[in-house]
C-alpha positions as CSV (number, residue, x, y, z in Angstrom):
1,M,0.0,0.0,0.0
2,G,1.2,3.5,-0.7
3,G,-0.4,5.1,2.3
4,P,-3.7,6.8,3.1
5,L,-3.0,9.8,0.8
6,E,-1.9,7.8,-2.2
7,G,-3.2,9.5,-5.4
8,L,-3.4,12.9,-3.7
9,K,-1.6,15.6,-5.7
10,V,0.1,18.3,-3.6
11,V,2.0,21.4,-4.7
12,E,4.3,22.9,-2.1
13,L,5.9,26.4,-2.1
14,A,7.5,26.4,1.3
15,V,10.8,27.2,3.0
16,W,12.7,26.3,6.1
17,V,10.6,23.9,8.3
18,A,6.9,24.7,8.9
19,G,5.6,24.4,5.4
20,P,7.9,21.6,4.3
21,A,6.9,19.7,7.4
22,A,3.3,19.7,6.4
23,G,4.2,18.7,2.8
24,G,6.6,16.1,4.3
25,I,3.9,14.4,6.4
26,M,1.7,14.2,3.3
27,A,4.5,12.8,1.2
28,D,5.2,10.1,3.9
29,W,1.5,9.2,3.8
30,G,1.6,8.6,0.0
31,A,0.8,12.0,-1.6
32,D,2.7,13.1,-4.7
33,V,4.3,16.3,-3.5
34,V,5.8,18.6,-6.1
35,K,8.1,21.1,-4.3
36,I,8.5,24.4,-6.1
37,E,11.8,25.9,-5.3
38,P,13.4,29.1,-6.6
39,P,16.6,28.5,-8.6
40,T,18.6,29.2,-5.5
41,G,16.7,26.5,-3.6
42,D,14.8,26.2,-0.3
43,P,17.1,28.0,2.2
44,A,16.7,25.0,4.5
45,R,19.2,23.2,2.2
46,Q,21.8,25.4,3.9
47,Y,21.3,23.5,7.2
48,Q,23.9,21.1,5.9
49,R,26.5,23.8,5.9
50,M,25.1,25.7,8.9
51,L,25.1,22.7,11.3
52,G,27.5,20.3,9.9
53,G,30.3,22.0,8.0
54,D,31.3,19.6,5.2
55,L,29.3,16.6,6.3
56,P,27.8,14.7,3.4
57,T,24.1,14.6,4.5
58,N,21.5,17.1,5.6
59,P,19.4,15.5,8.3
60,V,17.1,18.5,9.0
61,F,16.2,19.0,5.4
62,E,15.8,15.2,4.8
63,L,13.2,14.8,7.6
64,D,10.8,17.3,6.0
65,N,11.5,16.7,2.3
66,R,11.9,13.0,1.7
67,S,9.8,11.4,-1.0
68,K,9.0,14.8,-2.7
69,R,9.8,15.9,-6.2
70,S,11.7,19.2,-6.7
71,I,11.1,21.6,-9.6
72,A,13.1,24.8,-9.7
73,V,11.0,27.6,-11.0
74,D,11.4,31.4,-11.1
75,L,7.9,32.6,-10.2
76,R,8.9,36.2,-10.9
77,T,8.7,35.3,-14.6
78,D,5.4,35.0,-16.5
79,A,6.4,31.6,-17.8
80,G,7.3,30.4,-14.3
81,R,4.1,31.6,-12.9
82,E,2.1,29.9,-15.6
83,I,3.8,26.6,-14.7
84,A,2.7,27.1,-11.1
85,F,-0.9,27.7,-12.2
86,E,-0.9,24.6,-14.4
87,L,0.3,22.6,-11.4
88,F,-2.5,24.1,-9.2
89,E,-5.1,23.2,-11.7
90,R,-4.0,19.5,-11.6
91,A,-3.5,19.4,-7.8
92,D,-5.7,18.8,-4.8
93,V,-3.7,20.8,-2.3
94,F,-1.3,23.8,-2.3
95,V,0.7,24.3,0.9
96,T,2.8,27.4,1.6
97,N,4.4,29.3,4.4
98,V,5.5,32.2,2.2
99,R,4.2,35.5,3.6
100,A,0.9,36.6,2.1
101,A,2.2,39.9,0.8
102,A,4.9,38.0,-1.2
103,L,2.4,35.6,-2.6
104,K,0.2,38.5,-3.7
105,R,3.3,40.2,-5.4
106,L,3.9,36.9,-7.2
107,G,0.3,36.8,-8.3
108,I,-0.4,33.4,-6.6
109,D,-2.4,34.6,-3.6
110,Y,-5.6,32.7,-2.8
111,D,-8.0,35.0,-4.7
112,A,-5.9,34.7,-7.8
113,V,-5.4,31.0,-7.6
114,R,-9.0,30.0,-6.9
115,T,-10.2,31.6,-10.2
116,R,-8.3,28.9,-12.1
117,A,-8.4,26.1,-9.5
118,P,-11.6,26.3,-7.5
119,R,-11.3,22.8,-6.2
120,L,-7.9,23.4,-4.7
121,V,-7.4,23.3,-1.0
122,Y,-5.0,26.3,-0.4
123,A,-3.2,25.9,2.9
124,L,-1.4,28.9,4.2
125,I,0.9,28.8,7.3
126,T,1.6,32.2,8.8
127,G,3.5,33.6,11.7
128,Y,0.6,35.7,13.2
129,G,-2.5,35.0,11.2
130,V,-4.2,36.3,8.0
131,A,-5.7,39.5,9.7
132,G,-4.5,42.1,12.2
133,P,-1.8,44.7,12.3
134,D,1.1,42.2,12.3
135,A,-0.4,39.7,9.8
136,D,2.5,40.1,7.4
137,E,5.3,40.5,9.9
138,P,8.2,38.0,9.5
139,A,8.2,35.2,12.0
140,Y,10.1,32.1,12.8
141,D,8.8,29.6,15.4
142,I,11.1,30.9,18.2
143,G,9.5,34.3,17.8
144,A,5.8,33.6,17.2
145,F,5.3,30.1,18.7
146,W,7.8,30.2,21.5
147,S,8.2,33.9,22.5
148,R,5.1,35.9,21.6
149,S,2.7,33.2,22.6
150,G,3.8,33.4,26.2
151,M,5.3,29.9,26.3
152,A,8.9,31.0,26.9
153,N,7.8,33.2,29.8
154,L,5.7,30.4,31.4
155,L,8.7,28.1,31.3
156,S,11.1,30.7,32.8
157,P,12.1,30.2,36.4
158,E,11.2,33.2,38.7
159,G,13.8,35.8,38.2
160,G,15.6,33.6,35.7
161,E,16.2,33.8,32.0
162,P,13.8,32.2,29.5
163,P,14.9,28.9,28.0
164,F,15.7,28.4,24.4
165,Q,13.4,26.1,22.4
166,R,14.8,23.3,20.4
167,G,15.0,23.7,16.7
168,G,11.7,23.4,14.8
169,M,9.4,22.6,17.7
170,G,6.8,25.0,16.7
171,D,7.3,24.4,13.0
172,H,6.7,20.7,13.3
173,S,3.7,21.2,15.6
174,V,2.0,23.7,13.2
175,G,2.9,21.4,10.3
176,M,0.8,18.6,11.9
177,T,-2.1,21.0,12.5
178,T,-1.9,22.1,8.9
179,V,-2.2,18.5,7.7
180,A,-5.2,18.0,9.9
181,A,-6.8,21.2,8.5
182,I,-6.0,20.1,4.9
183,N,-7.7,16.8,5.4
184,A,-10.7,18.4,7.0
185,A,-11.0,20.7,4.0
186,L,-10.7,17.7,1.6
187,L,-13.5,16.1,3.4
188,A,-15.6,19.2,3.0
189,R,-14.7,19.3,-0.7
190,H,-16.0,15.8,-1.0
191,R,-19.4,17.1,0.1
192,T,-19.4,20.5,-1.7
193,G,-17.1,20.1,-4.6
194,E,-15.3,23.3,-3.7
195,G,-11.9,24.0,-2.3
196,Q,-11.1,26.6,0.3
197,L,-8.4,28.5,2.1
198,V,-7.3,27.0,5.3
199,S,-4.8,28.9,7.5
200,T,-2.8,28.2,10.6
201,S,-0.3,30.4,12.5
202,L,2.6,29.8,14.7
203,L,1.2,32.2,17.3
204,R,-2.1,30.3,17.6
205,Q,-0.2,27.0,17.6
206,G,1.9,28.2,20.5
207,A,-1.2,29.5,22.4
208,Y,-3.0,26.2,21.9
209,T,0.1,24.3,23.1
210,I,-0.2,26.2,26.4
211,G,-4.0,26.0,26.3
212,F,-4.1,24.5,29.8
213,D,-2.7,27.8,31.2
214,L,-4.4,30.2,28.8
215,N,-8.0,28.9,29.3
216,L,-7.5,29.1,33.0
217,K,-6.5,32.7,32.5
218,L,-9.4,33.4,30.3
219,M,-12.1,31.7,32.4
220,W,-10.8,32.2,36.0
221,G,-8.3,35.0,35.6
222,N,-5.6,32.9,37.3
223,Q,-2.2,31.9,36.3
224,L,-0.5,28.7,37.5
225,Q,3.1,29.2,38.6
226,L,6.0,27.2,37.4
227,G,6.5,24.4,39.9
228,R,9.6,24.1,42.0
229,R,10.9,20.6,42.4
230,T,11.6,20.9,46.1
231,S,8.2,22.2,47.0
232,M,5.7,20.6,44.5
233,R,2.4,20.4,46.2
234,N,1.9,16.9,44.8
235,P,5.2,15.1,45.6
236,A,3.9,12.2,43.5
237,M,4.0,14.4,40.4
238,N,7.7,15.3,40.4
239,H,11.1,14.3,39.2
240,Y,13.8,12.7,41.2
241,V,17.4,11.4,40.8
242,A,18.5,7.9,41.5
243,G,21.7,6.9,43.2
244,D,23.5,6.5,39.8
245,G,22.6,10.0,38.8
246,Q,19.9,9.0,36.4
247,R,16.7,11.1,36.6
248,F,13.1,10.0,36.3
249,W,9.6,11.4,36.7
250,I,6.9,10.0,38.9
251,I,3.5,10.6,37.3
252,G,1.1,10.5,40.2
253,Q,-1.6,12.6,38.6
254,E,-4.6,10.9,40.4
255,A,-4.2,11.4,44.2
256,A,-6.4,8.5,45.4
257,R,-5.0,6.1,42.8
258,H,-1.3,6.9,42.9
259,W,-0.3,7.9,46.5
260,A,-0.5,4.4,48.1
261,P,1.7,2.7,45.4
262,L,4.4,5.3,45.8
263,A,4.3,5.0,49.6
264,R,4.7,1.2,49.4
265,A,7.3,1.3,46.7
266,V,9.7,3.5,48.8
267,G,9.1,1.5,52.0
268,K,6.9,4.1,53.6
269,P,3.5,2.4,53.9
270,E,2.7,4.5,57.0
271,W,2.5,7.6,54.7
272,I,-0.8,6.2,53.4
273,D,-2.5,7.0,56.7
274,E,-0.2,9.8,57.7
275,Y,-0.9,11.9,54.6
276,P,-4.3,10.6,53.5
277,Y,-5.5,13.6,51.5
278,P,-3.9,15.8,48.9
279,R,-4.0,18.8,51.2
280,D,-2.0,16.8,53.8
281,R,0.7,16.0,51.2
282,A,0.7,19.7,50.0
283,E,1.2,21.0,53.6
284,H,4.2,18.6,54.1
285,A,5.5,18.6,50.6
286,V,8.9,20.0,51.4
287,E,9.7,17.3,54.0
288,I,8.2,14.5,51.9
289,I,10.2,15.4,48.8
290,A,13.4,15.7,50.9
291,E,12.8,12.2,52.3
292,L,12.0,10.9,48.8
293,D,15.3,12.4,47.6
294,R,17.2,10.5,50.4
295,I,15.4,7.2,49.6
296,F,15.8,7.4,45.8
297,A,19.6,8.0,46.2
298,T,20.0,4.5,47.7
299,K,19.4,2.6,44.5
300,S,20.2,3.0,40.8
301,R,17.4,3.8,38.4
302,D,17.3,0.3,37.0
303,E,17.0,-1.0,40.6
304,W,14.1,1.4,41.2
305,A,12.5,0.3,37.9
306,A,12.4,-3.3,39.2
307,V,10.7,-2.0,42.4
308,F,8.2,0.2,40.6
309,A,7.2,-2.8,38.5
310,T,5.8,-4.5,41.6
311,E,3.2,-1.8,41.8
312,P,0.8,-1.9,38.8
313,E,-0.6,1.5,39.6
314,F,2.7,3.2,40.0
315,F,3.3,5.4,36.9
316,W,6.8,6.7,36.0
317,A,9.1,7.5,33.1
318,P,12.8,7.9,32.7
319,I,14.2,11.3,31.8
320,N,16.0,10.2,28.6
321,T,18.9,11.7,26.8
322,L,18.8,11.4,23.0
323,D,21.2,8.4,23.3
324,D,18.8,6.9,25.9
325,L,15.9,7.3,23.6
326,L,17.8,5.7,20.7
327,A,18.6,2.8,22.9
328,D,15.1,2.4,24.2
329,P,13.5,-0.7,22.6
330,Q,10.0,0.7,23.0
331,F,10.8,3.7,20.8
332,F,11.7,1.3,18.0
333,A,8.9,-1.2,18.7
334,G,6.4,1.8,18.6
335,G,7.6,2.8,15.1
336,G,9.8,5.7,16.1
337,T,12.1,5.3,13.1
338,V,11.7,4.4,9.4
339,D,14.1,3.2,6.8
340,V,14.2,5.4,3.7
341,P,15.3,3.9,0.4
342,D,18.7,5.3,-0.6
343,G,19.7,3.8,-3.9
344,G,20.6,0.2,-3.2
345,S,20.4,0.6,0.6
346,T,18.4,2.5,3.2
347,T,18.9,5.4,5.6
348,T,17.3,5.3,9.0
349,M,15.4,8.4,9.9
350,L,12.8,9.7,12.3
351,S,9.3,8.6,11.5
352,T,6.3,10.9,11.2
353,P,4.1,10.3,14.2
354,A,1.0,8.3,13.0
355,D,0.3,4.9,11.4
356,F,-2.7,3.4,9.7
357,S,-3.7,-0.3,9.9
358,A,-5.3,-0.6,6.5
359,T,-3.3,1.9,4.5
360,T,0.2,1.4,5.6
361,W,2.8,4.0,4.4
362,A,6.5,4.0,3.8
363,P,8.8,6.7,2.5
364,R,9.7,6.3,-1.1
365,A,13.0,8.2,-1.5
366,L,15.5,10.6,0.1
367,A,14.8,14.3,-0.3
368,P,15.2,15.5,-3.9
369,R,18.1,17.4,-5.2
370,L,17.3,20.9,-6.3
371,G,15.5,20.8,-9.6
372,E,15.9,17.1,-9.8
373,H,12.4,16.6,-11.3
374,T,12.0,19.9,-13.2
375,A,12.1,18.2,-16.6
376,D,9.9,15.3,-15.5
377,V,7.2,17.6,-14.1
378,L,7.3,19.8,-17.2
379,R,6.8,16.8,-19.5
380,E,3.8,15.8,-17.4
381,L,2.4,19.3,-18.1
382,G,2.8,18.7,-21.8
383,R,6.1,20.5,-22.5
384,D,8.4,18.8,-25.0
385,D,12.2,18.9,-24.8
386,G,12.5,22.0,-27.1
387,E,10.0,23.9,-24.9
388,I,11.9,22.8,-21.8
389,T,15.2,24.0,-23.2
390,A,13.5,27.4,-24.1
391,L,12.3,27.8,-20.5
392,V,15.7,27.0,-19.2
393,D,17.3,29.5,-21.6
394,A,14.7,32.2,-20.5
395,G,15.6,31.6,-16.9
396,A,12.0,30.6,-16.0
397,V,13.1,27.1,-14.8
398,A,16.3,25.4,-13.8
399,L,17.3,21.8,-14.2
400,E,19.0,19.8,-11.5
401,T,21.7,22.0,-9.9
402,T,23.8,21.8,-6.7
403,P,23.9,25.2,-5.0
404,E,26.1,25.9,-2.0
405,G,24.8,23.8,1.0
406,A,22.5,21.6,-1.2
C-alpha cells in the first residue's frame, strides 16, 4: 500500500521547516508532493553547511522533504508563474508558508489561484494570522510560537532567563495542525465540490500548546506558577534522581490512585495513613520530597525500575537523553524510526508520528536534489524537450543543480 493519501496531488511552495513539514507528512503518507523551489533552492538546504560543515548529508532537510519531487522555477517570470498555475489546476492541495504579501506580489495569492483552481485546498501557514496589524510581519517559530505566545515566559524560572526552544518545535507542531486542516477541507470538498483557504499560524499554535494555562487565565483570571521541584504540592508528580545520577519522573496525577503505590514502593506504607488527603501532602510537601530524595539516592534507576514494576498502579518514566531514547526498545517497537530507500540501501530516519492499519505507508526516497524533477514535471504538463530548453534559456526554470549547501 502507498499510504492513506496515495493519489493525492500536492504542490508545495515552502521554506525552512513549517511548510515543508506539512508537505513532508503528506509525502510520507503517500501523496505526490511537487516542491516548487526558486533556482537558489529552499534555504533549508543550507542547514547542511550551517550545522555540519562539510558533512555529506542534511538530516534536518531530509526529515521534512523526503519522498518529494523538486522543480526549480522562477515565479517572478510570466512563464514560471504559468507553470505554477498549471500545477495548481491539476492538484488537490497547495501548501505554503511564504508570507501573504509576497504571494500577492507573485500573483499566486488565494484570490488569484481560486479563479483557475476552484477545487484546490489552499493551505497557508503564517506567523501571526491572516488578519490584524502584524499579519504580514516576519516570524520564525522561536518568535511567534515560543516567545510571543507566552510559552517561553511560562517556562522561565522566577527571576531567571527564558529557556531556548529546540529547533523546529513550533514548526513541526504547526505542520501537523496544517495537515489536519487540509484533510478536513478535503472532506468538506468531497461534500461540496469546492476547495477553500485553510490557514494556521505559529502564534495560535503556541497558544494552543499552552492552552491549559491560557484557558485558566481566560475563564478564571488565574495563572499557574511554574512548579519548583523541592516544593511541588503533589510530591507524586515530580522528578527525582536515583543513586546512579539517572533522573526520572513520577507521574502520580490521580491522588487517590497513585499515592499508596508510591508509599509502598519507597518503603513508607505509613505515609498512606499519615498523609491521606492531597491537602496533607501539600502541607508537608517539602519534607516528603526531601525524604524521597534521600530514599531514591539509595538505588540505581534500574533497581528502582524493578521496584516500581511490583506496583501496577505506579506510573513513572525515565528522563531520557537522545542516546537513551535511541537505545530504548520501546521507541523502535512503537515505530519511532523508518528506513528510507537510498539507492541500493536504506537510511534510518525519524518517522512521522502516525500509522494506519489498513493503508500502511512508507517513505519512497530521500529528499530530492534541487530541480531534480524539473524536466519530468514539465513533461507531465505537456512540454516537449524543445520547450523545456527554451524555458531554461529564458531563466523561467532550472534543471538539477547543486547550490552551496545543497
